C-alpha positions as a printed Julia matrix, in Angstrom:
553×3 Matrix{Float64}:
  82.19  -74.7   -39.02
  80.8   -72.87  -35.98
  78.51  -70.9   -38.32
  77.16  -74.08  -39.82
  76.39  -75.49  -36.32
  74.71  -72.21  -35.26
  72.68  -72.36  -38.47
  71.7   -75.92  -37.56
  70.63  -74.68  -34.14
  68.43  -71.96  -35.56
  66.99  -74.49  -38.05
  66.14  -76.88  -35.17
  64.47  -74.17  -33.23
  62.58  -73.13  -36.39
  61.39  -76.65  -37.04
  60.27  -76.97  -33.41
  58.3   -73.74  -33.61
  56.72  -74.74  -36.88
  55.72  -78.08  -35.42
  54.26  -76.47  -32.33
  52.33  -74.04  -34.5
  50.89  -76.72  -36.81
  50.16  -78.97  -33.89
  48.43  -76.37  -31.71
  46.44  -74.8   -34.57
  45.34  -78.18  -35.82
  44.27  -79.4   -32.46
  42.33  -76.26  -31.74
  40.43  -76.48  -35.03
  39.81  -80.21  -34.88
  38.47  -79.81  -31.35
  35.87  -77.4   -32.56
  33.7   -76.24  -29.65
  34.9   -79.03  -27.33
  37.42  -76.78  -25.58
  34.7   -74.19  -24.93
  32.12  -76.79  -23.76
  34.5   -78.59  -21.42
  35.73  -75.34  -19.85
  32.19  -74.15  -19.52
  30.97  -77.27  -17.7
  34.17  -78.19  -15.83
  34.98  -75.03  -13.95
  32.26  -74.84  -11.38
  34.79  -75.02   -8.51
  38.35  -73.85   -8.23
  39.75  -77.42   -8.0
  37.76  -78.6   -11.01
  39.03  -75.56  -12.96
  42.65  -76.57  -12.03
  42.03  -80.13  -13.2
  40.42  -79.22  -16.53
  42.89  -76.4   -17.17
  45.72  -79.0   -16.86
  43.99  -81.58  -19.02
  42.98  -79.22  -21.88
  46.4   -77.54  -21.97
  48.05  -80.95  -22.17
  45.71  -81.96  -24.97
  45.98  -78.88  -27.15
  49.65  -78.26  -26.32
  49.04  -74.61  -25.84
  48.42  -72.63  -22.69
  47.69  -69.59  -24.96
  44.74  -71.45  -26.53
  43.27  -72.13  -23.14
  43.92  -68.5   -22.06
  42.11  -67.24  -25.18
  39.11  -69.39  -24.31
  39.16  -68.03  -20.77
  39.2   -64.45  -22.09
  36.16  -65.25  -24.24
  34.28  -66.82  -21.34
  35.06  -64.04  -18.81
  34.18  -61.38  -21.45
  30.92  -63.13  -22.13
  30.01  -63.29  -18.41
  29.89  -67.06  -18.68
  32.74  -67.57  -16.25
  33.75  -65.61  -13.16
  37.37  -64.45  -12.86
  37.8   -66.81   -9.87
  36.99  -69.7   -12.08
  39.37  -68.48  -14.79
  42.15  -68.22  -12.2
  41.72  -71.88  -11.39
  42.04  -72.79  -15.07
  45.22  -70.62  -15.27
  46.74  -72.54  -12.42
  45.91  -75.83  -14.15
  47.1   -74.52  -17.47
  50.61  -73.94  -16.06
  50.61  -77.6   -14.89
  49.32  -78.85  -18.29
  51.98  -76.86  -20.27
  54.66  -79.04  -18.63
  53.47  -81.86  -20.9
  55.71  -80.41  -23.63
  58.76  -81.12  -21.47
  57.64  -84.64  -21.01
  57.17  -85.12  -24.72
  60.65  -83.87  -25.36
  62.17  -85.97  -22.53
  60.44  -89.28  -22.99
  59.68  -89.32  -26.69
  62.3   -87.11  -28.24
  65.34  -88.89  -26.98
  64.14  -92.53  -26.77
  62.82  -93.35  -30.25
  64.15  -93.39  -33.82
  62.91  -89.9   -34.73
  62.56  -90.47  -38.41
  60.71  -93.7   -37.93
  58.09  -91.8   -35.87
  58.01  -88.31  -37.44
  58.1   -88.92  -41.2
  55.01  -91.27  -41.11
  53.18  -88.7   -38.96
  53.97  -85.98  -41.51
  52.89  -88.09  -44.44
  49.66  -89.35  -42.81
  48.85  -85.83  -41.54
  49.29  -84.11  -44.84
  47.32  -86.84  -46.57
  44.39  -86.11  -44.21
  44.7   -82.44  -45.01
  44.77  -83.01  -48.77
  41.66  -85.26  -48.61
  39.54  -83.37  -46.08
  40.78  -79.8   -46.44
  39.49  -77.32  -43.83
  37.22  -79.87  -42.14
  38.03  -81.33  -38.7
  39.71  -84.33  -40.12
  42.01  -82.08  -42.18
  42.78  -79.96  -39.09
  43.68  -83.13  -37.23
  45.98  -84.03  -40.1
  47.71  -80.72  -39.62
  48.2   -81.62  -35.95
  49.79  -84.95  -36.81
  52.11  -83.29  -39.3
  52.99  -80.82  -36.57
  53.89  -83.57  -34.2
  56.2   -84.99  -36.91
  57.96  -81.67  -37.49
  58.1   -81.19  -33.73
  60.07  -84.35  -33.23
  62.39  -83.66  -36.15
  63.17  -80.26  -34.56
  64.04  -82.03  -31.26
  66.39  -84.33  -33.1
  68.2   -81.46  -34.87
  68.54  -79.58  -31.53
  69.93  -82.66  -29.73
  72.51  -83.43  -32.47
  73.49  -79.74  -32.71
  73.99  -79.29  -28.94
  76.18  -82.48  -28.92
  78.33  -80.94  -31.64
  78.54  -77.5   -29.98
  79.53  -78.96  -26.61
  83.22  -78.99  -27.53
  83.08  -75.55  -29.24
  81.07  -73.38  -26.84
  81.72  -73.69  -23.07
  78.7   -72.5   -21.16
  79.21  -74.6   -17.92
  81.77  -72.08  -16.68
  79.1   -69.41  -16.5
  77.21  -71.39  -13.85
  80.07  -71.47  -11.39
  79.21  -68.15   -9.94
  76.44  -69.38   -7.56
  73.34  -67.36   -7.32
  74.36  -65.0   -10.07
  74.94  -67.9   -12.39
  71.38  -69.17  -11.68
  70.03  -65.67  -12.33
  71.96  -65.54  -15.57
  70.44  -68.79  -16.89
  66.99  -67.73  -15.72
  67.55  -64.62  -17.87
  68.51  -66.8   -20.81
  65.38  -68.87  -20.46
  63.27  -65.74  -20.14
  64.92  -64.2   -23.18
  64.43  -67.28  -25.3
  60.71  -67.35  -24.5
  60.33  -63.7   -25.22
  62.14  -63.86  -28.51
  60.35  -67.06  -29.71
  57.07  -66.18  -28.08
  56.84  -69.84  -26.94
  57.82  -71.27  -23.53
  57.59  -74.76  -25.1
  60.37  -73.85  -27.57
  62.51  -72.46  -24.74
  61.87  -75.65  -22.72
  62.98  -77.76  -25.69
  66.19  -75.78  -25.99
  66.84  -76.1   -22.23
  66.23  -79.87  -22.19
  68.18  -80.69  -25.27
  71.05  -78.41  -24.2
  71.2   -80.24  -20.84
  70.82  -83.66  -22.51
  73.55  -82.81  -25.0
  75.94  -81.97  -22.17
  76.26  -78.36  -23.19
  75.08  -77.01  -19.83
  74.84  -78.62  -16.37
  71.64  -79.81  -14.69
  71.41  -76.78  -12.44
  71.79  -74.41  -15.31
  69.1   -76.33  -17.22
  66.77  -76.04  -14.22
  67.35  -72.26  -14.05
  66.59  -71.97  -17.78
  63.4   -73.9   -17.19
  62.4   -71.39  -14.52
  63.25  -68.54  -16.93
  61.14  -70.1   -19.67
  58.18  -70.31  -17.27
  58.72  -66.63  -16.36
  59.02  -65.72  -20.04
  55.3   -66.5   -20.54
  54.51  -63.38  -18.53
  55.99  -61.31  -21.34
  53.91  -63.07  -23.92
  50.76  -62.5   -21.82
  51.53  -58.92  -21.1
  52.29  -58.11  -24.8
  49.13  -59.98  -25.99
  46.77  -57.77  -23.98
  48.09  -54.31  -24.94
  44.97  -52.37  -26.0
  42.73  -55.3   -25.19
  39.5   -55.41  -23.12
  39.69  -55.12  -19.32
  38.7   -58.71  -18.77
  41.54  -59.78  -21.05
  43.95  -57.76  -18.95
  42.6   -59.24  -15.69
  43.02  -62.78  -16.99
  46.56  -62.04  -18.23
  47.29  -60.37  -14.91
  46.33  -63.52  -13.04
  48.7   -65.45  -15.36
  51.56  -62.96  -14.72
  51.18  -63.01  -10.94
  51.14  -66.82  -10.77
  54.24  -67.2   -12.88
  56.21  -64.46  -11.12
  55.46  -65.85   -7.61
  56.03  -69.45   -8.72
  59.31  -68.63  -10.53
  60.61  -66.56   -7.52
  59.84  -69.51   -5.11
  61.46  -72.07   -7.45
  64.58  -69.93   -7.76
  64.96  -69.49   -4.01
  64.79  -73.21   -3.26
  66.45  -74.31   -6.51
  69.42  -76.1    -4.98
  67.34  -77.88   -2.36
  64.56  -78.77   -4.71
  66.85  -80.12   -7.37
  68.9   -82.05   -4.89
  65.74  -83.71   -3.62
  64.81  -84.79   -7.12
  68.31  -86.11   -7.88
  68.1   -88.18   -4.68
  64.73  -89.58   -5.72
  66.14  -90.45   -9.1
  69.05  -92.34   -7.52
  66.71  -94.16   -5.14
  64.52  -95.2    -7.99
  67.46  -96.42  -10.01
  66.65  -94.2   -13.05
  69.07  -93.41  -15.84
  71.43  -90.41  -15.45
  69.6   -88.38  -18.22
  68.92  -84.77  -17.24
  65.96  -84.3   -19.58
  63.35  -86.37  -17.61
  64.64  -84.85  -14.34
  64.18  -81.32  -15.76
  60.67  -82.19  -16.99
  59.88  -83.49  -13.52
  61.35  -80.3   -11.94
  59.14  -78.13  -14.28
  56.01  -80.11  -13.22
  56.99  -80.06   -9.55
  57.57  -76.39   -9.15
  54.33  -75.58  -10.98
  52.47  -77.83   -8.59
  54.26  -76.08   -5.77
  53.15  -72.75   -7.25
  49.53  -73.9    -7.23
  49.76  -74.86   -3.57
  51.31  -71.42   -2.77
  48.6   -69.52   -4.69
  45.56  -71.38   -3.46
  45.27  -69.43   -0.14
  45.95  -66.2    -2.02
  43.35  -66.73   -4.77
  40.6   -64.67   -3.1
  42.82  -61.64   -2.6
  44.1   -61.97   -6.14
  40.66  -61.97   -7.62
  39.57  -58.96   -5.62
  42.69  -57.12   -6.58
  42.32  -57.76  -10.34
  38.56  -56.97  -10.34
  39.44  -53.52   -9.01
  41.89  -52.81  -11.86
  41.61  -51.75  -15.52
  38.38  -49.82  -15.08
  39.25  -46.44  -16.49
  38.75  -45.42  -20.11
  38.77  -49.01  -21.35
  35.17  -49.5   -20.28
  33.86  -46.3   -21.8
  30.73  -46.62  -23.99
  32.52  -46.23  -27.29
  35.17  -48.89  -26.59
  34.42  -52.62  -27.39
  33.98  -54.65  -24.22
  34.1   -58.05  -25.93
  36.14  -57.83  -29.2
  39.54  -59.02  -28.1
  42.14  -59.74  -30.73
  43.51  -62.69  -28.68
  40.38  -64.7   -29.48
  40.19  -64.05  -33.21
  42.08  -67.32  -33.98
  39.34  -69.31  -32.2
  36.27  -68.84  -34.48
  33.58  -70.03  -32.02
  34.7   -67.76  -29.26
  35.3   -64.88  -31.62
  31.74  -65.19  -32.98
  30.32  -65.26  -29.48
  32.23  -62.05  -28.63
  31.0   -60.48  -31.84
  27.39  -61.27  -30.92
  27.78  -59.83  -27.47
  29.17  -56.61  -28.94
  26.28  -56.57  -31.41
  23.98  -56.76  -28.36
  25.64  -53.55  -27.04
  25.21  -51.88  -30.37
  21.51  -52.96  -30.31
  21.15  -51.41  -26.82
  22.49  -48.09  -28.03
  20.4   -48.16  -31.19
  17.21  -48.94  -29.16
  18.07  -46.17  -26.67
  18.46  -43.65  -29.51
  15.12  -44.7   -31.04
  13.22  -44.56  -27.77
  14.71  -41.2   -27.06
  13.37  -39.97  -30.39
   9.95  -41.47  -29.61
   9.91  -39.54  -26.37
  10.18  -42.4   -23.82
  13.94  -42.12  -22.98
  15.7   -39.19  -21.24
  16.13  -36.22  -23.62
  19.36  -34.41  -24.21
  21.19  -33.6   -27.4
  24.55  -34.28  -25.79
  23.45  -37.81  -24.79
  22.11  -38.47  -28.29
  25.41  -37.23  -29.86
  27.49  -39.36  -27.51
  25.36  -42.46  -28.33
  25.78  -41.78  -32.06
  29.5   -41.52  -31.74
  29.68  -44.64  -29.68
  27.52  -46.51  -32.18
  29.78  -45.43  -35.04
  32.9   -46.45  -33.11
  31.51  -49.88  -32.3
  30.3   -50.51  -35.79
  33.84  -49.76  -37.11
  35.28  -52.05  -34.43
  32.9   -54.88  -35.47
  33.79  -54.51  -39.1
  37.51  -54.52  -38.31
  37.09  -57.6   -36.0
  35.11  -59.41  -38.71
  37.94  -58.8   -41.24
  40.46  -60.26  -38.84
  38.25  -63.3   -38.34
  38.02  -63.82  -42.14
  41.83  -63.56  -42.3
  42.08  -66.56  -39.96
  40.35  -68.94  -42.4
  37.04  -69.67  -40.79
  35.27  -73.04  -41.14
  32.45  -73.02  -43.7
  29.72  -73.53  -41.11
  30.88  -70.45  -39.21
  31.59  -68.11  -42.04
  27.91  -67.8   -42.9
  27.13  -66.68  -39.34
  29.77  -63.94  -39.69
  27.96  -62.53  -42.79
  24.66  -62.71  -40.85
  26.22  -60.82  -37.92
  27.26  -57.92  -40.18
  23.67  -57.85  -41.48
  22.48  -57.4   -37.85
  24.88  -54.4   -37.44
  23.32  -52.91  -40.55
  19.77  -53.21  -39.15
  20.73  -51.48  -35.93
  22.72  -48.75  -37.73
  19.82  -47.99  -40.04
  17.4   -47.86  -37.12
  19.64  -45.21  -35.37
  19.95  -43.2   -38.56
  16.19  -43.26  -39.03
  15.8   -42.04  -35.41
  18.03  -39.03  -36.09
  16.04  -38.24  -39.24
  12.78  -38.38  -37.27
  14.16  -36.05  -34.59
  15.29  -33.52  -37.18
  11.87  -33.81  -39.06
   9.88  -33.22  -35.83
  11.77  -29.88  -35.25
  11.13  -28.88  -38.9
   7.52  -30.01  -39.32
   5.97  -28.48  -36.24
   2.7   -29.73  -34.76
  -0.49  -30.82  -36.49
  -3.45  -28.6   -35.62
  -5.78  -31.59  -34.93
  -6.09  -33.15  -31.46
  -7.43  -36.36  -32.92
  -4.62  -36.8   -35.45
  -1.99  -35.89  -32.79
  -3.4   -38.42  -30.42
  -3.42  -41.06  -33.22
   0.25  -40.22  -34.04
   1.19  -40.43  -30.34
  -0.55  -43.86  -30.09
   1.42  -45.08  -33.1
   4.72  -43.92  -31.71
   3.85  -45.48  -28.37
   3.35  -48.82  -30.12
   6.72  -48.52  -31.87
   8.32  -47.57  -28.52
   6.77  -50.67  -26.92
   8.4   -52.78  -29.6
  11.76  -50.97  -29.09
  11.46  -51.74  -25.4
  10.9   -55.49  -25.81
  13.43  -55.88  -28.72
  16.26  -56.78  -26.32
  17.49  -60.13  -27.67
  19.87  -60.5   -24.65
  17.0   -60.49  -22.19
  15.61  -63.79  -20.81
  12.09  -62.4   -21.4
  12.66  -61.7   -25.09
  10.22  -63.43  -27.39
  10.76  -63.18  -31.14
   7.18  -64.3   -31.86
   5.86  -61.42  -29.78
   8.12  -59.03  -31.69
   6.84  -60.28  -34.99
   3.3   -59.79  -33.81
   4.02  -56.23  -32.67
   5.74  -55.22  -35.95
   2.7   -56.61  -37.82
   0.42  -54.42  -35.66
   2.74  -51.44  -36.3
   2.4   -52.03  -40.12
  -1.42  -52.19  -39.82
  -1.66  -49.11  -37.65
   0.66  -47.33  -40.05
  -1.6   -47.93  -43.01
  -4.65  -46.77  -40.98
  -2.92  -43.64  -39.92
  -1.61  -42.97  -43.37
  -5.2   -43.11  -44.78
  -6.41  -40.77  -42.03
  -3.69  -38.19  -42.9
  -4.35  -38.45  -46.57
  -8.07  -37.95  -46.02
  -7.31  -34.9   -43.75
  -5.2   -33.51  -46.6
  -7.9   -34.17  -49.1
 -10.37  -32.33  -46.84
  -8.08  -29.35  -46.67
  -7.31  -29.87  -42.9
  -3.57  -30.3   -43.51
  -1.32  -28.23  -45.72
   0.22  -30.33  -48.56
   3.85  -29.69  -47.45
   3.06  -30.71  -43.83
   1.13  -33.75  -45.04
   4.03  -34.98  -47.12
   6.64  -34.34  -44.37
   4.51  -36.04  -41.76
   3.92  -39.15  -44.05
   7.71  -39.39  -44.55
   8.26  -39.07  -40.73
   5.78  -41.84  -39.99
   7.21  -44.04  -42.69
  10.63  -43.64  -40.95
   9.11  -44.55  -37.58
   7.62  -47.62  -39.22
  10.98  -48.56  -40.67
  12.52  -48.11  -37.17
  10.16  -50.76  -35.86
  11.01  -53.09  -38.7
  14.79  -52.69  -38.38
  14.87  -53.14  -34.62
  12.69  -56.24  -34.87
  14.84  -57.72  -37.58
  18.01  -56.98  -35.68
  16.83  -58.42  -32.34
  15.25  -61.52  -33.89
  18.2   -62.36  -36.12
  20.7   -61.73  -33.3
  18.74  -64.01  -31.03
  18.81  -66.64  -33.75
  22.61  -66.24  -34.3
  23.27  -66.67  -30.56
  21.24  -69.87  -30.58
  23.03  -71.14  -33.66
  26.56  -70.47  -32.36
  26.41  -72.23  -29.0
  26.98  -74.96  -30.13
  26.96  -74.41  -33.93
  23.99  -76.22  -35.24
  24.06  -78.39  -38.38
  20.44  -78.21  -39.2
  19.62  -75.51  -41.78
  15.86  -75.76  -41.33
  15.8   -73.52  -38.36
  17.65  -70.85  -40.35
  15.04  -71.04  -43.08
  12.27  -70.6   -40.54
  13.96  -67.6   -39.0
  15.13  -65.97  -42.17
  15.02  -62.18  -42.36
  14.44  -60.27  -45.59
């Protein structure tokens, strides 16, 4: 009998987790770029960041989704860490909405009358619209339905287990009892990787009479603290900015949880008195939801004066090998499940690849600092970043990208190929210059130097991340390179015909100049196409005419 009840408990938790996953994933996908746009425009001040962090977390029912967006913004340089910290504060307030859903909806309605229609309507939308936004919203509706069924199963199971398992005695040991239930809440969150699921277990256990109100409050504190383990685990091996954002989340929750635990009896007693004064029902679930919200608000008030110190502290951390040239600075696995942010990070990393490729090419052409060691380091860094981009792209494909974004992913990989080929051509040119030797003709040498100088000029301006970058100017320059190449080629062939150049040297020099011409073409294509992709992705455009006008062969 007890095994059947424990099985029902596990099933209720499983249904709740499944519902949360469907709901969160559906809301994120149906929102599209709205989350990114709102956070981008609504975090100009610390207080606005707190407000929008709370609102967006309450809407998408996932503090992790908001944290992922923050990582993407801070990585991209679109948001300062101080702004992200404000959103983290608000996100911890917004995540308390799950407790209110459990307390006010889960116990006060006929669950089947609400949940089954939601599941039916939601899956109907998914069948009709598939991967489009309407279909994603259908997934979210179905998730709400499964979420409520899970709450109902948990509530019934805890009522049944009340007479079988006596947990109330564990709380009679004062402070140690509180610490024990804090640990239970922390462990539940760590095991289920969801503070919302731990909150649901805490509220339903208290509502079912299995644990007293104080124990439920301690479990709520533990669930809040448990999110620090999720944040810490999620950024192992991630970018420095991801670690800083997660660090802010950990510090906030640790300080808030410690403060709530210290004043737990006083705080809970005050809330009970307010409930009696307001004549509310003696149901622990709403009171625990209120407690969760109240101590997170208290945490924000405690952290506000410490924010400046926290930001300075975190900005000084995680600067060692993680920010080396060969390590990705923007490709964080935490944002793979959010296609728009993942694409933006991919484009930024491609910009770094483009910088390395252009530097290698300019060093070959004689304008950048020489040094074999530097060239080797750049080549290794380029290879490492190209591999990281390919792996990141495969992870993005595995998440099931929307159709309008999957095309941009293929184009992004094309850009990496342009930059890789330019770097390889630069190495070939360097090797050929050593092998070929010099041409015994001052006029031809001057013409070759002038040609290389023009290609170097194109490599210098082909920085698509610069505000001064002009793709039209790049196309004009590459056209001039092609014309000068044909002129120089004719002069070399004539010199060979006149016996002024040995045949072997002529052939080798023509191959070298052809490679330099191709360097110009590849760099121009890479920079122009990357600039176009950045423009297309923020926000993703629907008009395909621009793509046709900017197509690259």
